[in-house]
N, CA, C and O atoms as a GROMACS GRO file, in nm:
protein
  456
    1MET      N    1   0.083  -0.118   0.000
    1MET     CA    2   0.000   0.000   0.000
    1MET      C    3   0.088   0.125   0.000
    1MET      O    4   0.192   0.129   0.066
    2TYR      N    5   0.045   0.224  -0.073
    2TYR     CA    6   0.123   0.348  -0.084
    2TYR      C    7   0.070   0.452   0.014
    2TYR      O    8  -0.049   0.454   0.045
    3ARG      N    9   0.161   0.537   0.061
    3ARG     CA   10   0.126   0.634   0.164
    3ARG      C   11   0.136   0.777   0.110
    3ARG      O   12   0.216   0.806   0.021
    4GLN      N   13   0.054   0.864   0.168
    4GLN     CA   14   0.058   1.005   0.130
    4GLN      C   15   0.200   1.058   0.147
    4GLN      O   16   0.264   1.034   0.250
    5GLY      N   17   0.248   1.129   0.046
    5GLY     CA   18   0.384   1.185   0.052
    5GLY      C   19   0.489   1.101  -0.017
    5GLY      O   20   0.601   1.147  -0.036
    6GLU      N   21   0.455   0.979  -0.056
    6GLU     CA   22   0.551   0.895  -0.128
    6GLU      C   23   0.568   0.945  -0.271
    6GLU      O   24   0.474   0.997  -0.332
    7ILE      N   25   0.687   0.930  -0.324
    7ILE     CA   26   0.714   0.958  -0.464
    7ILE      C   27   0.721   0.824  -0.536
    7ILE      O   28   0.796   0.735  -0.499
    8LEU      N   29   0.640   0.812  -0.640
    8LEU     CA   30   0.630   0.689  -0.717
    8LEU      C   31   0.677   0.710  -0.859
    8LEU      O   32   0.679   0.823  -0.909
    9ILE      N   33   0.713   0.602  -0.924
    9ILE     CA   34   0.742   0.603  -1.067
    9ILE      C   35   0.627   0.531  -1.138
    9ILE      O   36   0.589   0.420  -1.101
   10ILE      N   37   0.573   0.598  -1.241
   10ILE     CA   38   0.464   0.537  -1.318
   10ILE      C   39   0.500   0.541  -1.467
   10ILE      O   40   0.579   0.625  -1.510
   11PRO      N   41   0.442   0.451  -1.547
   11PRO     CA   42   0.463   0.456  -1.692
   11PRO      C   43   0.366   0.556  -1.756
   11PRO      O   44   0.247   0.558  -1.724
   12VAL      N   45   0.418   0.637  -1.846
   12VAL     CA   46   0.335   0.733  -1.918
   12VAL      C   47   0.359   0.710  -2.067
   12VAL      O   48   0.474   0.712  -2.111
   13PRO      N   49   0.253   0.689  -2.146
   13PRO     CA   50   0.273   0.664  -2.289
   13PRO      C   51   0.312   0.792  -2.363
   13PRO      O   52   0.268   0.901  -2.329
   14PHE      N   53   0.397   0.776  -2.466
   14PHE     CA   54   0.423   0.885  -2.557
   14PHE      C   55   0.294   0.917  -2.630
   14PHE      O   56   0.204   0.833  -2.636
   15THR      N   57   0.282   1.036  -2.684
   15THR     CA   58   0.157   1.076  -2.749
   15THR      C   59   0.122   0.987  -2.868
   15THR      O   60   0.005   0.972  -2.901
   16ASP      N   61   0.223   0.929  -2.933
   16ASP     CA   62   0.193   0.840  -3.046
   16ASP      C   63   0.170   0.695  -3.002
   16ASP      O   64   0.147   0.607  -3.085
   17LEU      N   65   0.176   0.672  -2.870
   17LEU     CA   66   0.150   0.541  -2.808
   17LEU      C   67   0.246   0.431  -2.851
   17LEU      O   68   0.215   0.313  -2.834
   18THR      N   69   0.362   0.466  -2.906
   18THR     CA   70   0.457   0.365  -2.950
   18THR      C   71   0.542   0.309  -2.836
   18THR      O   72   0.591   0.196  -2.846
   19SER      N   73   0.558   0.385  -2.728
   19SER     CA   74   0.634   0.336  -2.615
   19SER      C   75   0.600   0.417  -2.491
   19SER      O   76   0.518   0.509  -2.495
   20LEU      N   77   0.664   0.380  -2.381
   20LEU     CA   78   0.637   0.443  -2.252
   20LEU      C   79   0.762   0.512  -2.198
   20LEU      O   80   0.874   0.471  -2.227
   21LYS      N   81   0.740   0.616  -2.121
   21LYS     CA   82   0.849   0.677  -2.045
   21LYS      C   83   0.810   0.668  -1.898
   21LYS      O   84   0.692   0.660  -1.865
   22LYS      N   85   0.907   0.668  -1.811
   22LYS     CA   86   0.882   0.660  -1.667
   22LYS      C   87   0.884   0.800  -1.609
   22LYS      O   88   0.975   0.879  -1.636
   23ARG      N   89   0.782   0.832  -1.528
   23ARG     CA   90   0.770   0.965  -1.471
   23ARG      C   91   0.737   0.957  -1.322
   23ARG      O   92   0.667   0.865  -1.278
   24PRO      N   93   0.787   1.054  -1.243
   24PRO     CA   94   0.756   1.056  -1.100
   24PRO      C   95   0.624   1.127  -1.071
   24PRO      O   96   0.584   1.219  -1.142
   25VAL      N   97   0.558   1.082  -0.966
   25VAL     CA   98   0.435   1.145  -0.915
   25VAL      C   99   0.438   1.142  -0.763
   25VAL      O  100   0.508   1.060  -0.703
   26LEU      N  101   0.363   1.232  -0.702
   26LEU     CA  102   0.353   1.240  -0.557
   26LEU      C  103   0.216   1.189  -0.514
   26LEU      O  104   0.114   1.231  -0.568
   27VAL      N  105   0.214   1.099  -0.417
   27VAL     CA  106   0.087   1.047  -0.366
   27VAL      C  107   0.020   1.154  -0.279
   27VAL      O  108   0.078   1.203  -0.182
   28LEU      N  109  -0.105   1.190  -0.317
   28LEU     CA  110  -0.183   1.287  -0.242
   28LEU      C  111  -0.286   1.222  -0.151
   28LEU      O  112  -0.314   1.273  -0.043
   29SER      N  113  -0.340   1.110  -0.194
   29SER     CA  114  -0.448   1.045  -0.118
   29SER      C  115  -0.394   0.986   0.012
   29SER      O  116  -0.279   0.944   0.023
   30LYS      N  117  -0.485   0.983   0.112
   30LYS     CA  118  -0.449   0.931   0.244
   30LYS      C  119  -0.427   0.781   0.238
   30LYS      O  120  -0.483   0.712   0.153
   31SER      N  121  -0.347   0.731   0.328
   31SER     CA  122  -0.318   0.588   0.336
   31SER      C  123  -0.445   0.506   0.355
   31SER      O  124  -0.457   0.398   0.299
   32SER      N  125  -0.539   0.558   0.435
   32SER     CA  126  -0.662   0.483   0.458
   32SER      C  127  -0.741   0.467   0.327
   32SER      O  128  -0.800   0.362   0.304
   33TYR      N  129  -0.742   0.569   0.243
   33TYR     CA  130  -0.807   0.559   0.112
   33TYR      C  131  -0.732   0.458   0.025
   33TYR      O  132  -0.794   0.372  -0.037
   34ASN      N  133  -0.602   0.469   0.021
   34ASN     CA  134  -0.520   0.383  -0.065
   34ASN      C  135  -0.533   0.236  -0.028
   34ASN      O  136  -0.519   0.148  -0.113
   35SER      N  137  -0.560   0.208   0.100
   35SER     CA  138  -0.575   0.068   0.142
   35SER      C  139  -0.714   0.012   0.114
   35SER      O  140  -0.733  -0.109   0.114
   36MET      N  141  -0.812   0.101   0.090
   36MET     CA  142  -0.950   0.056   0.067
   36MET      C  143  -0.984   0.037  -0.081
   36MET      O  144  -1.076  -0.038  -0.115
   37VAL      N  145  -0.911   0.104  -0.170
   37VAL     CA  146  -0.943   0.100  -0.312
   37VAL      C  147  -0.821   0.058  -0.393
   37VAL      O  148  -0.710   0.051  -0.340
   38ASP      N  149  -0.842   0.031  -0.520
   38ASP     CA  150  -0.732  -0.009  -0.607
   38ASP      C  151  -0.662   0.109  -0.673
   38ASP      O  152  -0.569   0.090  -0.751
   39ASP      N  153  -0.708   0.230  -0.641
   39ASP     CA  154  -0.652   0.351  -0.704
   39ASP      C  155  -0.568   0.430  -0.605
   39ASP      O  156  -0.567   0.402  -0.485
   40VAL      N  157  -0.500   0.529  -0.658
   40VAL     CA  158  -0.423   0.623  -0.578
   40VAL      C  159  -0.434   0.759  -0.649
   40VAL      O  160  -0.432   0.765  -0.772
   41ILE      N  161  -0.446   0.866  -0.572
   41ILE     CA  162  -0.455   1.001  -0.629
   41ILE      C  163  -0.317   1.064  -0.619
   41ILE      O  164  -0.257   1.066  -0.512
   42VAL      N  165  -0.268   1.117  -0.732
   42VAL     CA  166  -0.131   1.167  -0.738
   42VAL      C  167  -0.125   1.302  -0.808
   42VAL      O  168  -0.218   1.343  -0.877
   43ALA      N  169  -0.014   1.370  -0.788
   43ALA     CA  170   0.019   1.493  -0.861
   43ALA      C  171   0.148   1.470  -0.938
   43ALA      O  172   0.238   1.401  -0.891
   44ALA      N  173   0.154   1.528  -1.056
   44ALA     CA  174   0.272   1.514  -1.141
   44ALA      C  175   0.392   1.586  -1.081
   44ALA      O  176   0.378   1.691  -1.017
   45ILE      N  177   0.509   1.529  -1.101
   45ILE     CA  178   0.637   1.592  -1.065
   45ILE      C  179   0.714   1.610  -1.194
   45ILE      O  180   0.723   1.517  -1.275
   46THR      N  181   0.771   1.727  -1.213
   46THR     CA  182   0.847   1.755  -1.335
   46THR      C  183   0.978   1.824  -1.302
   46THR      O  184   0.990   1.892  -1.201
   47SER      N  185   1.076   1.806  -1.390
   47SER     CA  186   1.204   1.877  -1.374
   47SER      C  187   1.200   2.010  -1.448
   47SER      O  188   1.296   2.086  -1.443
   48ASN      N  189   1.091   2.036  -1.518
   48ASN     CA  190   1.072   2.165  -1.586
   48ASN      C  191   1.023   2.264  -1.481
   48ASN      O  192   0.903   2.272  -1.454
   49VAL      N  193   1.114   2.339  -1.423
   49VAL     CA  194   1.082   2.423  -1.307
   49VAL      C  195   1.046   2.567  -1.345
   49VAL      O  196   1.093   2.662  -1.282
   50ASP      N  197   0.963   2.581  -1.447
   50ASP     CA  198   0.912   2.714  -1.482
   50ASP      C  199   0.838   2.773  -1.363
   50ASP      O  200   0.784   2.700  -1.280
   51ASN      N  201   0.837   2.904  -1.357
   51ASN     CA  202   0.770   2.971  -1.246
   51ASN      C  203   0.621   2.983  -1.277
   51ASN      O  204   0.574   3.088  -1.323
   52LYS      N  205   0.547   2.875  -1.252
   52LYS     CA  206   0.403   2.873  -1.274
   52LYS      C  207   0.334   2.892  -1.139
   52LYS      O  208   0.391   2.860  -1.035
   53PRO      N  209   0.211   2.945  -1.141
   53PRO     CA  210   0.147   2.978  -1.013
   53PRO      C  211   0.112   2.859  -0.923
   53PRO      O  212   0.099   2.876  -0.802
   54TYR      N  213   0.098   2.741  -0.979
   54TYR     CA  214   0.052   2.628  -0.897
   54TYR      C  215   0.156   2.518  -0.882
   54TYR      O  216   0.122   2.400  -0.878
   55ILE      N  217   0.282   2.557  -0.874
   55ILE     CA  218   0.388   2.459  -0.850
   55ILE      C  219   0.438   2.468  -0.706
   55ILE      O  220   0.427   2.573  -0.641
   56VAL      N  221   0.493   2.358  -0.659
   56VAL     CA  222   0.564   2.355  -0.531
   56VAL      C  223   0.704   2.304  -0.562
   56VAL      O  224   0.720   2.190  -0.606
   57PRO      N  225   0.806   2.387  -0.541
   57PRO     CA  226   0.944   2.344  -0.568
   57PRO      C  227   0.981   2.222  -0.483
   57PRO      O  228   0.933   2.206  -0.371
   58LEU      N  229   1.067   2.136  -0.539
   58LEU     CA  230   1.106   2.013  -0.470
   58LEU      C  231   1.253   1.986  -0.495
   58LEU      O  232   1.297   1.972  -0.609
   59THR      N  233   1.330   1.979  -0.385
   59THR     CA  234   1.472   1.946  -0.392
   59THR      C  235   1.499   1.830  -0.297
   59THR      O  236   1.411   1.788  -0.222
   60ASN      N  237   1.620   1.780  -0.300
   60ASN     CA  238   1.656   1.668  -0.212
   60ASN      C  239   1.642   1.702  -0.063
   60ASN      O  240   1.617   1.614   0.019
   61LYS      N  241   1.658   1.829  -0.028
   61LYS     CA  242   1.643   1.867   0.113
   61LYS      C  243   1.497   1.858   0.160
   61LYS      O  244   1.471   1.863   0.280
   62ASP      N  245   1.403   1.845   0.065
   62ASP     CA  246   1.261   1.832   0.098
   62ASP      C  247   1.218   1.687   0.118
   62ASP      O  248   1.100   1.660   0.143
   63LEU      N  249   1.312   1.593   0.106
   63LEU     CA  250   1.280   1.451   0.116
   63LEU      C  251   1.323   1.394   0.250
   63LEU      O  252   1.426   1.432   0.306
   64THR      N  253   1.243   1.301   0.302
   64THR     CA  254   1.284   1.226   0.421
   64THR      C  255   1.353   1.097   0.380
   64THR      O  256   1.424   1.037   0.460
   65SER      N  257   1.332   1.055   0.255
   65SER     CA  258   1.402   0.939   0.200
   65SER      C  259   1.405   0.951   0.049
   65SER      O  260   1.322   1.020  -0.011
   66GLY      N  261   1.502   0.884  -0.012
   66GLY     CA  262   1.516   0.887  -0.157
   66GLY      C  263   1.599   1.005  -0.203
   66GLY      O  264   1.639   1.091  -0.125
   67THR      N  265   1.625   1.007  -0.335
   67THR     CA  266   1.706   1.111  -0.396
   67THR      C  267   1.648   1.148  -0.532
   67THR      O  268   1.617   1.060  -0.613
   68LEU      N  269   1.635   1.278  -0.556
   68LEU     CA  270   1.594   1.326  -0.688
   68LEU      C  271   1.718   1.340  -0.776
   68LEU      O  272   1.824   1.381  -0.728
   69ALA      N  273   1.706   1.307  -0.903
   69ALA     CA  274   1.818   1.324  -0.995
   69ALA      C  275   1.847   1.472  -1.018
   69ALA      O  276   1.963   1.511  -1.032
   70VAL      N  277   1.742   1.554  -1.022
   70VAL     CA  278   1.755   1.699  -1.042
   70VAL      C  279   1.647   1.770  -0.960
   70VAL      O  280   1.546   1.709  -0.922
   71ASP      N  281   1.668   1.899  -0.934
   71ASP     CA  282   1.564   1.977  -0.868
   71ASP      C  283   1.438   1.972  -0.956
   71ASP      O  284   1.446   1.973  -1.078
   72SER      N  285   1.324   1.965  -0.891
   72SER     CA  286   1.199   1.945  -0.962
   72SER      C  287   1.090   2.032  -0.902
   72SER      O  288   1.117   2.115  -0.815
   73CYS      N  289   0.968   2.012  -0.948
   73CYS     CA  290   0.853   2.078  -0.887
   73CYS      C  291   0.730   1.989  -0.899
   73CYS      O  292   0.718   1.907  -0.990
   74ILE      N  293   0.641   2.006  -0.804
   74ILE     CA  294   0.514   1.933  -0.802
   74ILE      C  295   0.411   2.021  -0.870
   74ILE      O  296   0.394   2.137  -0.832
   75ARG      N  297   0.343   1.967  -0.969
   75ARG     CA  298   0.239   2.041  -1.043
   75ARG      C  299   0.105   2.014  -0.976
   75ARG      O  300   0.043   1.910  -1.000
   76THR      N  301   0.061   2.106  -0.892
   76THR     CA  302  -0.065   2.086  -0.821
   76THR      C  303  -0.186   2.103  -0.912
   76THR      O  304  -0.299   2.074  -0.872
   77ASP      N  305  -0.163   2.149  -1.035
   77ASP     CA  306  -0.271   2.158  -1.133
   77ASP      C  307  -0.275   2.036  -1.225
   77ASP      O  308  -0.352   2.033  -1.320
   78LYS      N  309  -0.192   1.936  -1.198
   78LYS     CA  310  -0.188   1.812  -1.275
   78LYS      C  311  -0.210   1.696  -1.178
   78LYS      O  312  -0.115   1.633  -1.132
   79ILE      N  313  -0.337   1.668  -1.149
   79ILE     CA  314  -0.375   1.565  -1.052
   79ILE      C  315  -0.444   1.452  -1.127
   79ILE      O  316  -0.528   1.475  -1.214
   80TYR      N  317  -0.407   1.329  -1.091
   80TYR     CA  318  -0.457   1.211  -1.160
   80TYR      C  319  -0.500   1.104  -1.059
   80TYR      O  320  -0.447   1.098  -0.948
   81THR      N  321  -0.595   1.022  -1.100
   81THR     CA  322  -0.629   0.901  -1.028
   81THR      C  323  -0.576   0.785  -1.110
   81THR      O  324  -0.611   0.770  -1.227
   82LEU      N  325  -0.493   0.703  -1.049
   82LEU     CA  326  -0.428   0.593  -1.120
   82LEU      C  327  -0.455   0.460  -1.049
   82LEU      O  328  -0.474   0.456  -0.928
   83SER      N  329  -0.456   0.355  -1.126
   83SER     CA  330  -0.463   0.221  -1.068
   83SER      C  331  -0.329   0.191  -1.002
   83SER      O  332  -0.223   0.213  -1.061
   84GLN      N  333  -0.334   0.140  -0.880
   84GLN     CA  334  -0.210   0.104  -0.811
   84GLN      C  335  -0.133  -0.005  -0.885
   84GLN      O  336  -0.012  -0.020  -0.865
   85SER      N  337  -0.202  -0.080  -0.970
   85SER     CA  338  -0.137  -0.190  -1.041
   85SER      C  339  -0.035  -0.143  -1.145
   85SER      O  340   0.051  -0.221  -1.186
   86ILE      N  341  -0.042  -0.015  -1.188
   86ILE     CA  342   0.055   0.032  -1.290
   86ILE      C  343   0.181   0.091  -1.229
   86ILE      O  344   0.276   0.122  -1.301
   87ILE      N  345   0.183   0.108  -1.097
   87ILE     CA  346   0.299   0.170  -1.032
   87ILE      C  347   0.421   0.080  -1.046
   87ILE      O  348   0.416  -0.039  -1.016
   88ILE      N  349   0.530   0.140  -1.092
   88ILE     CA  350   0.654   0.066  -1.112
   88ILE      C  351   0.728   0.049  -0.979
   88ILE      O  352   0.769  -0.061  -0.943
   89LYS      N  353   0.743   0.161  -0.906
   89LYS     CA  354   0.810   0.152  -0.776
   89LYS      C  355   0.793   0.282  -0.698
   89LYS      O  356   0.755   0.385  -0.754
   90SER      N  357   0.822   0.274  -0.570
   90SER     CA  358   0.829   0.390  -0.482
   90SER      C  359   0.977   0.418  -0.458
   90SER      O  360   1.055   0.326  -0.434
   91PHE      N  361   1.016   0.546  -0.466
   91PHE     CA  362   1.159   0.571  -0.446
   91PHE      C  363   1.190   0.684  -0.349
   91PHE      O  364   1.306   0.723  -0.335
   92GLY      N  365   1.089   0.738  -0.282
   92GLY     CA  366   1.118   0.843  -0.187
   92GLY      C  367   0.994   0.890  -0.116
   92GLY      O  368   0.883   0.844  -0.143
   93LYS      N  369   1.015   0.984  -0.024
   93LYS     CA  370   0.903   1.041   0.052
   93LYS      C  371   0.938   1.186   0.084
   93LYS      O  372   1.052   1.218   0.116
   94VAL      N  373   0.836   1.274   0.074
   94VAL     CA  374   0.857   1.415   0.102
   94VAL      C  375   0.827   1.445   0.248
   94VAL      O  376   0.757   1.370   0.316
   95LYS      N  377   0.882   1.557   0.295
   95LYS     CA  378   0.854   1.603   0.431
   95LYS      C  379   0.710   1.653   0.441
   95LYS      O  380   0.649   1.687   0.340
   96THR      N  381   0.659   1.656   0.562
   96THR     CA  382   0.521   1.698   0.587
   96THR      C  383   0.494   1.840   0.537
   96THR      O  384   0.385   1.868   0.487
   97ASP      N  385   0.592   1.930   0.550
   97ASP     CA  386   0.568   2.068   0.506
   97ASP      C  387   0.547   2.078   0.354
   97ASP      O  388   0.481   2.171   0.307
   98ILE      N  389   0.601   1.983   0.279
   98ILE     CA  390   0.577   1.982   0.134
   98ILE      C  391   0.433   1.939   0.107
   98ILE      O  392   0.366   1.998   0.021
   99ILE      N  393   0.385   1.839   0.178
   99ILE     CA  394   0.244   1.797   0.164
   99ILE      C  395   0.153   1.915   0.199
   99ILE      O  396   0.055   1.940   0.129
  100ASP      N  397   0.184   1.987   0.306
  100ASP     CA  398   0.104   2.102   0.347
  100ASP      C  399   0.105   2.210   0.238
  100ASP      O  400   0.001   2.271   0.210
  101ALA      N  401   0.220   2.235   0.177
  101ALA     CA  402   0.229   2.335   0.070
  101ALA      C  403   0.148   2.293  -0.052
  101ALA      O  404   0.084   2.376  -0.116
  102VAL      N  405   0.150   2.163  -0.084
  102VAL     CA  406   0.072   2.112  -0.196
  102VAL      C  407  -0.077   2.129  -0.168
  102VAL      O  408  -0.151   2.176  -0.255
  103LYS      N  409  -0.121   2.093  -0.049
  103LYS     CA  410  -0.262   2.109  -0.012
  103LYS      C  411  -0.305   2.255  -0.023
  103LYS      O  412  -0.413   2.285  -0.074
  104ASP      N  413  -0.221   2.346   0.024
  104ASP     CA  414  -0.250   2.489   0.019
  104ASP      C  415  -0.267   2.536  -0.126
  104ASP      O  416  -0.361   2.610  -0.158
  105LYS      N  417  -0.177   2.493  -0.213
  105LYS     CA  418  -0.185   2.533  -0.355
  105LYS      C  419  -0.312   2.476  -0.420
  105LYS      O  420  -0.376   2.544  -0.500
  106ILE      N  421  -0.346   2.352  -0.387
  106ILE     CA  422  -0.468   2.291  -0.443
  106ILE      C  423  -0.591   2.368  -0.396
  106ILE      O  424  -0.681   2.395  -0.476
  107LEU      N  425  -0.596   2.402  -0.269
  107LEU     CA  426  -0.709   2.478  -0.218
  107LEU      C  427  -0.721   2.614  -0.287
  107LEU      O  428  -0.832   2.658  -0.319
  108ARG      N  429  -0.608   2.680  -0.311
  108ARG     CA  430  -0.611   2.808  -0.382
  108ARG      C  431  -0.658   2.791  -0.526
  108ARG      O  432  -0.722   2.880  -0.582
  109LEU      N  433  -0.626   2.678  -0.584
  109LEU     CA  434  -0.665   2.650  -0.722
  109LEU      C  435  -0.816   2.630  -0.735
  109LEU      O  436  -0.875   2.668  -0.836
  110ILE      N  437  -0.879   2.570  -0.633
  110ILE     CA  438  -1.021   2.534  -0.645
  110ILE      C  439  -1.113   2.622  -0.560
  110ILE      O  440  -1.234   2.601  -0.559
  111GLU      N  441  -1.058   2.719  -0.488
  111GLU     CA  442  -1.145   2.802  -0.404
  111GLU      C  443  -1.244   2.882  -0.488
  111GLU      O  444  -1.218   2.912  -0.604
  112THR      N  445  -1.356   2.915  -0.428
  112THR     CA  446  -1.460   2.990  -0.496
  112THR      C  447  -1.412   3.131  -0.523
  112THR      O  448  -1.360   3.199  -0.435
  113GLU      N  449  -1.431   3.176  -0.646
  113GLU     CA  450  -1.393   3.312  -0.682
  113GLU      C  451  -1.499   3.409  -0.632
  113GLU      O  452  -1.618   3.379  -0.633
  114LYS      N  453  -1.454   3.525  -0.590
  114LYS     CA  454  -1.546   3.625  -0.536
  114LYS      C  455  -1.579   3.730  -0.639
  114LYS      O  456  -1.656   3.822  -0.612
   0.00000   0.00000   0.00000
């Protein structure tokens, strides 16, 4: 079972569907949810660190375990529900303050406009 804050590797098809590339994602869903269903809710992680409004920067100092190959960012505007069966592996975990920052950005993204 996967836990909130884990960094996973998943297969992502190329747009022409000829092959797959491996990409990291951050588990957002709670452990209790992940243990009850076959899915997991994740946010995309990218090494393209453009200054976009809904990113959370991520470096090795933000991890409690594992190592990033390069500084990256979590795209809180790229959220997916995936079958746990496609996960290739878990390779790290973020600190609690990163999860809190991600939650804050998601709330700002979906809050009611005035």
